[in-house]
LOBAMAR-883612 format. One line per 2 residues: number of its first residue (from 0); their letters; for each residue x, y, z of C-alpha. Coordinates in Angstrom, 1 decimal, always signed. Layout:
N
NUM	A	X/Y/Z  ...
END
This chain:
493
0	XX	+111.8/+30.1/+81.7  +109.3/+32.9/+81.2
2	XX	+106.7/+31.1/+83.3  +109.3/+30.9/+86.1
4	XX	+109.9/+34.6/+86.0  +106.1/+35.3/+86.1
6	XX	+105.8/+33.1/+89.2  +108.7/+34.9/+90.8
8	XX	+107.1/+38.3/+90.0  +103.8/+37.1/+91.5
10	XX	+105.4/+36.0/+94.7  +107.2/+39.3/+95.0
12	XX	+104.0/+41.2/+94.5  +102.3/+39.0/+97.1
14	XX	+105.1/+39.6/+99.5  +104.9/+43.4/+98.9
16	XX	+101.2/+43.3/+99.6  +101.8/+41.5/+102.8
18	XX	+104.4/+44.0/+103.9  +102.0/+46.9/+103.0
20	XX	+99.2/+45.3/+105.0  +101.6/+44.7/+107.9
22	XX	+102.7/+48.4/+107.7  +99.1/+49.5/+107.6
24	XX	+98.2/+47.4/+110.6  +101.1/+48.8/+112.6
26	XX	+100.0/+52.3/+111.7  +96.5/+51.6/+112.8
28	XX	+97.7/+50.1/+116.1  +100.0/+53.1/+116.7
30	XX	+97.1/+55.5/+116.0  +94.8/+53.6/+118.3
32	XX	+97.3/+53.7/+121.1  +97.8/+57.4/+120.6
34	XX	+94.1/+58.1/+120.6  +93.7/+55.9/+123.7
36	XX	+96.5/+57.9/+125.4  +94.6/+61.1/+124.4
38	XX	+91.4/+59.8/+126.0  +92.9/+58.8/+129.3
40	XX	+94.2/+60.8/+132.3  +96.6/+60.0/+135.0
42	XX	+95.8/+61.3/+138.5  +98.5/+61.3/+141.2
44	XX	+98.0/+61.2/+144.9  +99.4/+64.7/+145.5
46	XX	+97.3/+66.3/+142.7  +94.2/+64.7/+144.1
48	XX	+94.7/+66.0/+147.6  +95.4/+69.5/+146.3
50	XX	+92.2/+69.5/+144.4  +90.2/+68.3/+147.4
52	XX	+91.9/+70.8/+149.7  +91.3/+73.8/+147.5
54	XX	+88.1/+73.2/+145.7  +85.9/+70.8/+147.7
56	XX	+82.8/+72.7/+148.9  +83.1/+71.4/+152.4
58	XX	+86.7/+72.5/+152.7  +85.6/+75.9/+151.4
60	XX	+82.7/+76.0/+153.8  +85.0/+75.4/+156.8
62	XX	+87.2/+78.3/+155.7  +84.1/+80.5/+155.5
64	XX	+83.3/+79.5/+159.1  +86.7/+80.8/+160.2
66	XX	+85.9/+84.2/+158.5  +82.6/+84.2/+160.3
68	XX	+84.3/+83.8/+163.7  +86.6/+86.8/+162.8
70	XX	+83.6/+88.9/+162.0  +82.1/+88.0/+165.4
72	XX	+85.3/+89.4/+167.0  +84.9/+92.6/+165.0
74	XX	+81.3/+92.8/+166.1  +82.3/+92.5/+169.8
76	XX	+84.9/+95.2/+169.4  +82.2/+97.4/+168.2
78	XX	+80.9/+97.7/+171.8  +84.0/+99.7/+172.6
80	XX	+83.5/+102.1/+169.7  +83.1/+105.8/+170.6
82	XX	+79.6/+107.2/+169.9  +79.1/+110.6/+168.4
84	XX	+75.7/+112.1/+168.7  +74.1/+115.4/+167.6
86	XX	+70.7/+116.9/+167.9  +69.1/+120.1/+166.8
88	XX	+65.5/+121.3/+167.3  +63.1/+124.1/+168.2
90	XX	+59.6/+124.6/+169.3  +57.3/+127.6/+168.4
92	XX	+53.6/+128.0/+169.1  +51.5/+131.1/+168.5
94	XX	+54.5/+133.2/+167.9  +56.1/+132.1/+171.2
96	XX	+59.6/+130.7/+170.8  +59.6/+127.9/+173.4
98	XX	+63.2/+126.8/+172.8  +65.9/+126.4/+170.2
100	XX	+68.5/+123.7/+171.0  +71.7/+122.4/+169.5
102	XX	+73.5/+119.5/+171.2  +76.7/+117.6/+170.1
104	XX	+78.1/+114.9/+172.3  +80.8/+112.1/+172.3
106	XX	+80.7/+109.0/+174.5  +83.9/+106.9/+174.9
108	XX	+83.5/+103.4/+176.6  +86.8/+102.0/+178.0
110	XX	+88.0/+98.5/+178.8  +87.5/+98.7/+182.6
112	XX	+83.9/+99.7/+182.5  +84.5/+103.4/+182.8
114	XX	+82.7/+105.6/+180.4  +83.9/+109.1/+179.4
116	XX	+81.7/+111.6/+177.8  +81.8/+115.2/+176.6
118	XX	+79.2/+117.5/+175.0  +78.4/+121.0/+174.0
120	XX	+74.8/+122.2/+174.4  +73.3/+125.5/+173.3
122	XX	+69.7/+126.3/+174.3  +67.6/+129.5/+174.2
124	XX	+64.0/+130.3/+174.4  +61.1/+131.9/+176.3
126	XX	+59.7/+128.7/+178.0  +62.7/+126.8/+179.3
128	XX	+62.7/+124.4/+182.3  +64.2/+125.8/+185.4
130	XX	+66.9/+123.0/+185.3  +68.1/+124.1/+181.9
132	XX	+70.9/+126.6/+181.4  +70.6/+129.3/+178.8
134	XX	+73.4/+129.8/+176.3  +76.2/+127.5/+175.5
136	XX	+77.3/+124.9/+178.0  +80.3/+122.5/+177.9
138	XX	+80.2/+119.3/+179.8  +82.9/+116.7/+180.5
140	XX	+82.0/+113.7/+182.6  +82.8/+110.2/+183.8
142	XX	+80.7/+107.2/+184.9  +82.4/+104.8/+187.2
144	XX	+81.0/+101.5/+188.3  +82.0/+100.9/+192.0
146	XX	+80.8/+97.3/+192.4  +79.0/+95.5/+189.6
148	XX	+80.8/+95.7/+186.1  +83.9/+97.2/+187.7
150	XX	+86.1/+94.1/+187.2  +84.2/+92.5/+184.4
152	XX	+81.2/+93.4/+182.3  +79.2/+92.3/+179.3
154	XX	+81.3/+94.2/+176.7  +84.6/+92.6/+177.9
156	XX	+82.9/+89.2/+178.2  +81.6/+89.3/+174.6
158	XX	+85.0/+90.2/+173.2  +86.8/+87.5/+175.2
160	XX	+84.2/+84.9/+174.2  +84.5/+86.0/+170.5
162	XX	+88.3/+85.5/+170.7  +88.0/+82.1/+172.3
164	XX	+85.3/+81.2/+169.8  +87.7/+82.0/+166.9
166	XX	+90.2/+79.6/+168.4  +87.5/+77.0/+168.8
168	XX	+86.5/+77.5/+165.1  +90.1/+77.2/+164.0
170	XX	+90.5/+73.9/+165.9  +87.1/+72.6/+164.6
172	XX	+88.0/+73.7/+161.1  +91.3/+71.7/+161.3
174	XX	+89.4/+68.6/+162.6  +86.7/+68.7/+159.9
176	XX	+89.2/+69.5/+157.1  +91.4/+66.6/+158.1
178	XX	+88.4/+64.3/+158.4  +87.5/+65.3/+154.9
180	XX	+91.1/+64.7/+153.7  +91.2/+61.3/+155.4
182	XX	+88.0/+60.2/+153.7  +89.2/+61.5/+150.3
184	XX	+92.6/+59.8/+150.7  +91.0/+56.5/+151.6
186	XX	+88.8/+56.7/+148.6  +91.9/+57.3/+146.4
188	XX	+93.7/+54.2/+147.7  +90.5/+52.1/+147.3
190	XX	+90.4/+53.3/+143.7  +94.1/+52.4/+143.3
192	XX	+93.4/+48.9/+144.7  +90.4/+48.4/+142.4
194	XX	+92.6/+49.4/+139.5  +95.4/+47.0/+140.5
196	XX	+92.9/+44.1/+140.9  +91.6/+44.9/+137.4
198	XX	+95.1/+44.8/+136.0  +95.7/+41.5/+137.9
200	XX	+92.7/+39.9/+136.3  +93.6/+41.2/+132.9
202	XX	+97.0/+39.5/+133.2  +95.4/+36.3/+134.4
204	XX	+93.0/+36.4/+131.4  +95.9/+36.9/+129.0
206	XX	+97.9/+34.0/+130.5  +95.0/+31.7/+130.2
208	XX	+94.2/+32.8/+126.7  +97.8/+31.9/+125.7
210	XX	+97.5/+28.6/+127.7  +94.3/+27.7/+125.9
212	XX	+96.0/+28.3/+122.5  +98.9/+26.2/+123.6
214	XX	+96.7/+23.3/+124.8  +94.7/+23.3/+121.6
216	XX	+97.9/+23.0/+119.6  +99.3/+20.2/+121.7
218	XX	+95.9/+18.5/+121.4  +96.1/+18.8/+117.6
220	XX	+99.5/+17.2/+117.7  +98.1/+14.4/+119.8
222	XX	+100.1/+15.2/+122.9  +97.1/+16.2/+125.1
224	XX	+93.7/+14.8/+125.8  +90.6/+16.7/+124.5
226	XX	+89.4/+17.2/+128.1  +92.4/+19.5/+128.7
228	XX	+91.1/+22.0/+126.2  +87.8/+22.0/+128.1
230	XX	+89.6/+22.4/+131.4  +91.7/+25.4/+130.0
232	XX	+88.5/+27.0/+128.5  +86.7/+26.7/+131.9
234	XX	+89.6/+28.3/+133.7  +89.7/+31.1/+131.1
236	XX	+86.0/+31.8/+131.4  +86.2/+31.9/+135.2
238	XX	+88.9/+34.5/+135.0  +87.0/+36.4/+132.3
240	XX	+84.0/+36.6/+134.8  +86.4/+37.9/+137.5
242	XX	+87.8/+40.4/+135.0  +84.3/+41.8/+134.3
244	XX	+83.6/+42.0/+138.0  +86.9/+43.7/+138.7
246	XX	+86.2/+46.3/+135.9  +82.8/+47.0/+137.4
248	XX	+84.4/+47.5/+140.9  +86.9/+49.9/+139.3
250	XX	+84.1/+51.9/+137.7  +82.4/+52.1/+141.0
252	XX	+85.6/+53.2/+142.7  +86.1/+55.9/+140.0
254	XX	+82.6/+57.2/+140.6  +83.2/+57.3/+144.3
256	XX	+86.4/+59.2/+143.7  +84.6/+61.7/+141.5
258	XX	+82.6/+62.9/+144.6  +85.8/+64.5/+145.8
260	XX	+86.8/+66.1/+142.4  +85.6/+69.7/+142.1
262	XX	+86.5/+72.8/+140.1  +87.5/+76.3/+141.2
264	XX	+83.9/+77.6/+141.3  +82.8/+74.7/+143.5
266	XX	+81.2/+73.0/+140.5  +81.5/+69.2/+140.3
268	XX	+84.0/+67.8/+137.9  +82.4/+65.5/+135.4
270	XX	+84.7/+62.5/+134.8  +84.0/+62.1/+131.0
272	XX	+87.3/+60.4/+130.1  +89.1/+57.3/+131.4
274	XX	+91.1/+58.2/+134.5  +93.8/+56.0/+135.9
276	XX	+96.0/+56.3/+139.0  +99.7/+57.1/+138.7
278	XX	+100.4/+55.6/+142.1  +100.4/+52.0/+143.3
280	XX	+99.8/+50.2/+146.6  +103.2/+48.6/+146.4
282	XX	+105.5/+51.6/+145.8  +104.4/+53.8/+148.6
284	XX	+106.4/+56.0/+150.9  +104.3/+54.9/+153.9
286	XX	+106.2/+51.6/+154.2  +109.4/+53.6/+155.0
288	XX	+107.7/+56.4/+157.0  +105.3/+54.6/+159.4
290	XX	+107.8/+54.1/+162.2  +108.9/+57.8/+162.2
292	XX	+105.3/+58.8/+162.1  +104.5/+56.7/+165.1
294	XX	+107.5/+58.3/+166.9  +106.3/+61.8/+166.1
296	XX	+102.8/+61.1/+167.5  +104.3/+59.5/+170.6
298	XX	+106.4/+62.7/+171.2  +103.4/+65.1/+170.6
300	XX	+101.7/+66.6/+173.5  +98.0/+65.7/+173.8
302	XX	+97.3/+69.2/+175.0  +98.1/+70.4/+171.5
304	XX	+95.6/+68.2/+169.8  +92.8/+70.2/+168.0
306	XX	+90.1/+68.4/+169.9  +91.6/+69.2/+173.2
308	XX	+92.2/+72.8/+172.3  +88.5/+73.0/+171.3
310	XX	+87.4/+71.9/+174.8  +90.0/+74.1/+176.5
312	XX	+88.7/+77.2/+174.6  +85.1/+76.2/+175.4
314	XX	+86.2/+76.1/+179.1  +87.6/+79.6/+178.7
316	XX	+84.3/+80.8/+177.3  +82.4/+79.2/+180.2
318	XX	+84.9/+80.8/+182.7  +84.2/+84.2/+181.0
320	XX	+80.5/+83.6/+181.3  +80.9/+82.6/+185.0
322	XX	+82.8/+85.8/+185.8  +80.1/+87.8/+184.0
324	XX	+77.3/+86.0/+185.8  +79.1/+86.6/+189.1
326	XX	+78.7/+90.3/+188.5  +75.0/+89.9/+188.7
328	XX	+75.3/+88.8/+192.3  +76.8/+92.2/+193.2
330	XX	+74.9/+95.4/+193.8  +75.1/+98.0/+191.1
332	XX	+76.6/+101.2/+192.3  +77.5/+103.7/+189.7
334	XX	+79.0/+107.1/+190.3  +78.6/+109.8/+187.7
336	XX	+80.4/+113.2/+187.7  +80.1/+115.9/+185.1
338	XX	+82.2/+119.1/+185.0  +80.2/+122.0/+183.6
340	XX	+81.5/+125.2/+182.0  +79.4/+127.9/+180.4
342	XX	+80.5/+129.4/+177.1  +82.9/+132.3/+177.4
344	XX	+83.4/+131.6/+181.1  +87.0/+131.5/+182.3
346	XX	+88.2/+129.5/+185.3  +91.6/+129.5/+186.9
348	XX	+91.1/+126.4/+189.0  +89.4/+123.1/+188.3
350	XX	+87.4/+122.6/+191.5  +85.5/+119.3/+191.5
352	XX	+82.8/+119.9/+194.2  +82.8/+123.7/+194.6
354	XX	+81.0/+125.1/+191.5  +79.8/+124.2/+188.0
356	XX	+79.5/+120.4/+188.5  +76.9/+117.7/+188.6
358	XX	+77.2/+114.3/+190.2  +75.0/+111.3/+191.2
360	XX	+75.0/+107.9/+192.7  +72.8/+105.0/+191.4
362	XX	+72.1/+101.9/+193.4  +70.3/+98.7/+192.1
364	XX	+70.0/+95.5/+194.1  +67.5/+92.7/+193.5
366	XX	+66.3/+91.5/+196.9  +66.2/+87.8/+196.4
368	XX	+68.8/+87.4/+193.5  +67.1/+84.3/+192.4
370	XX	+67.8/+84.8/+188.7  +71.4/+85.8/+189.3
372	XX	+72.0/+82.8/+191.6  +70.4/+80.4/+189.1
374	XX	+72.4/+81.8/+186.1  +75.6/+81.5/+188.1
376	XX	+74.8/+77.9/+189.1  +74.0/+77.0/+185.5
378	XX	+77.2/+78.2/+184.1  +79.2/+76.4/+186.9
380	XX	+77.4/+73.1/+186.0  +78.2/+73.6/+182.3
382	XX	+81.9/+74.1/+183.2  +81.9/+70.9/+185.2
384	XX	+80.3/+69.0/+182.3  +82.9/+70.4/+179.9
386	XX	+85.7/+69.2/+182.2  +84.2/+65.7/+182.1
388	XX	+83.9/+65.9/+178.3  +87.5/+67.0/+178.2
390	XX	+88.8/+64.0/+180.1  +86.6/+61.6/+178.1
392	XX	+88.0/+63.1/+174.8  +91.5/+62.8/+176.1
394	XX	+91.0/+59.1/+176.8  +89.2/+58.6/+173.4
396	XX	+92.1/+60.2/+171.5  +94.6/+58.0/+173.3
398	XX	+92.6/+54.9/+172.6  +92.3/+55.8/+168.9
400	XX	+96.0/+56.5/+168.6  +96.9/+53.1/+170.2
402	XX	+94.4/+51.4/+167.8  +95.9/+53.1/+164.7
404	XX	+99.4/+52.1/+165.8  +98.5/+48.5/+166.3
406	XX	+96.6/+48.4/+163.0  +99.7/+49.7/+161.1
408	XX	+102.1/+47.4/+162.9  +99.9/+44.4/+162.5
410	XX	+99.1/+44.8/+158.9  +102.7/+45.5/+158.1
412	XX	+103.6/+42.1/+159.5  +100.7/+40.5/+157.6
414	XX	+101.9/+42.1/+154.4  +105.3/+40.4/+154.9
416	XX	+103.7/+37.0/+155.5  +101.3/+37.4/+152.6
418	XX	+104.2/+38.5/+150.3  +106.1/+35.3/+151.3
420	XX	+102.9/+33.3/+150.8  +102.5/+34.7/+147.2
422	XX	+106.1/+33.7/+146.5  +105.4/+30.2/+147.7
424	XX	+102.3/+29.9/+145.5  +104.4/+31.1/+142.5
426	XX	+107.0/+28.5/+143.0  +104.3/+25.8/+143.4
428	XX	+102.7/+26.9/+140.2  +105.9/+26.9/+138.2
430	XX	+106.8/+23.5/+139.6  +103.3/+22.2/+138.6
432	XX	+103.8/+23.6/+135.1  +107.1/+21.9/+134.7
434	XX	+105.6/+18.6/+135.9  +102.7/+19.1/+133.5
436	XX	+105.1/+19.6/+130.6  +106.8/+16.4/+131.6
438	XX	+103.5/+14.6/+131.7  +103.6/+14.1/+135.5
440	XX	+100.7/+16.4/+136.4  +97.3/+17.6/+135.2
442	XX	+95.8/+20.9/+134.1  +93.4/+20.7/+137.0
444	XX	+96.3/+20.9/+139.4  +97.8/+23.9/+137.5
446	XX	+94.5/+25.7/+137.6  +94.2/+24.9/+141.4
448	XX	+97.7/+26.3/+142.0  +96.8/+29.4/+139.8
450	XX	+93.6/+30.0/+141.7  +95.5/+29.9/+145.0
452	XX	+98.1/+32.3/+143.6  +95.4/+34.8/+142.5
454	XX	+93.7/+34.6/+145.9  +97.1/+35.3/+147.5
456	XX	+97.8/+38.3/+145.3  +94.3/+39.8/+145.9
458	XX	+94.7/+39.2/+149.7  +98.1/+41.0/+149.5
460	XX	+96.5/+44.0/+147.8  +93.7/+44.0/+150.4
462	XX	+96.3/+44.0/+153.2  +98.2/+46.8/+151.6
464	XX	+95.0/+48.9/+151.4  +94.2/+48.3/+155.1
466	XX	+97.8/+49.2/+156.0  +97.6/+52.5/+154.1
468	XX	+94.2/+53.2/+155.7  +95.7/+52.8/+159.1
470	XX	+98.7/+54.9/+158.1  +96.3/+57.6/+156.9
472	XX	+94.6/+57.6/+160.2  +97.9/+58.2/+161.9
474	XX	+99.0/+60.8/+159.4  +95.9/+62.9/+159.7
476	XX	+95.8/+62.4/+163.5  +99.3/+64.0/+163.5
478	XX	+98.0/+66.9/+161.4  +95.4/+67.5/+164.2
480	XX	+98.3/+68.5/+166.4  +99.2/+71.3/+164.0
482	XX	+96.4/+73.8/+164.9  +97.4/+77.4/+164.6
484	XX	+100.3/+76.5/+162.3  +100.7/+77.1/+158.6
486	XX	+99.7/+73.5/+157.8  +96.1/+74.6/+157.2
488	XX	+97.3/+76.1/+153.9  +99.3/+73.1/+152.9
490	XX	+98.7/+69.5/+152.0  +101.2/+66.9/+153.2
492	X	+101.7/+63.6/+151.6
END
């Protein structure tokens, strides 16, 4: 009886030890999963686009280009700034005071080529020129172009061209930024696709590991031939090779994605932890939005596309240059009038050409006008070239939009067919497994069905990726119609 109690106690102790080991194992697994979760990151589609938009050095550079164009406008406006000038001096030789002079003047250029000026000049001395007036003299004058530079001049041309250049820069900035975002988004979905292929291969390896264990057991029971274990092992090894290759492709895609990940100070973000996407190719809003996106693009005016606006503003610059070059074909005739008034001298009437005035005419005219005619002809030819480029760009945009629409519609149809095809392969595989369990099939046929199913699933993932790439082309093409809007400061999904 005592021996029986001892045996029972030993069994209880052994059971307790097994429970303790099981509890310790569960604790270790839980700790490992927690540590694994701490070492991995999830990156969403929206978060990725925000990072690229705000911190990528190329996006930052494009914004700097816009600031540079605004500075050019400010520089062109400086040509209309009033100019204040002052001068003071004297000359004395051997005790003789030749002159002492003080002069303060203000020149004001105006938009229509007219220049206003005023000054105060005080001069005194023993050796003055006959044309100089002793004492203080006030002067108020105007310079008026009568032919060349009357309707248009270099200052107005530079300011107009700087304004048009800013609009060109904004359009170019939108195009370049959207191209960058398109490239980044395609890299993200290629990364997602590589991850899903890796998960697919992991699942296939797990299924074949379980199958190999099952086949080994049935062989041990004498229900299967030994060759079946070899067949199952070969299939498992094949999928393990595919798993390793899929993992390598995922690592490559991660490194490619890291090229678009930057920090606030335009320093590259080092991917030191495992990063996984929080999105999937299957659950994507693009499958519901692609028809409305196509409709929005069809309703958009091609004249509002950033590429077209770029060429339109370039044409405006060339037209401004043509108007300015035309002025060189005209003779230069400037009329200058100055009203003079001595210090402490009172006048009751303002008589223009009676007393205390100065006026002059200036005429310049190149005899052959060869340079002026050549410059005018050059700018006209450039304008014609730009018109041809504009028409070509219009046709190019139309062709690309048609291509992107066909890509999206065609791949959407292929996805539906591929999805049905995968369903068919799954039914064939399940039927083959049932037949095998009944002894009516072979493991070779199961493996063949499974390989076809894997090919179909990978093909479906590839088609989904191509569909999303076409959708992205349409989406960012639509964004190119938003030049001048607030969309430059936002990221749309």
